[in-house]
N, C-alpha and C positions, 0 to 999 in steps of 0.2 A: 961100301956103304949099304945100310938096310933102308928100304922104302916099304911103307905100307900106306895103301889107300883104304880107307874105311867110310862106309856109308852107315846110317843107323840101323839097317838090316842085316848086312854081311860085310866081309872083307874083300875088296876087290882084287887086290894084289898084294904080295908080300915076297921080298926076295933081296937078293944081293945085286947090286947095280953100279955102273959107272958113274951115273948121274941122272938128274930128273930136271926137266924144263916144265915151269908153272906160270900160269897166267895170272900175274899180280893184278891189282886193280889200277895200277899206272903203267902196267907193261908187264912183257914176258921177262923172267928170270930163270937162272939156271942154278942149281945146288949141286956142287960135286963133292968128292971125297974130303973129309976133315974140315967142313964148312963151318964158320962160325955159328954160334947158337943164334936163332932167328924166330920170331912169330910173325906171321903176316896174314892178311886177308887176301883171298883169292877171287877173281872175277870170272865172268864168263869166257870160256876158252877151253884149249886143249892141254891135257897134260901128256906129256912124251916121256916116256921111260926110256933111258939110254943104256944099253948093255955094254957098249964101248964108245969110243969117241967118234965113231962115223955112223953108226946104225941104231935104229930104234927098235926097242923089244916090244911095246906096246904103247897104244893110245887111248885116252879117256876124254871125252867130251864132257865138261862140267858146267853148271851154271853159277857156281859160286863156293866157297867154303873158306877153309882155313888150314895152314901149314904149320907145323913146328920142327924145327932142327935142333936136335940136342944129342951130344955124344956120339955122332956120326950115324944117326938114325932120323929119318925124315917121315913125320907122320902127318898124311893129308886126310883131312875131315871134310867130306862134301854130303849133302843132302841126296844126291844121286848121280850117277855118271852112266855114260853109255859108251 
């Protein structure tokens, strides 16, 4: 599965991963390989990129944004991230 995390200024992350944990506006959720199509708003929290089932590859702290899941690609749009 491919994940891209984008801000208006630059691409923060792009790569093949096992999954991604995202802060939805009503709670955390996880997207794994071959997930159904989805568009969701994101709230304040942390994005965790998972390189395999047990270990995290990277973390990003966000204030909010949106995510689209389509054709085994996850695109996360945020105003800014740390």
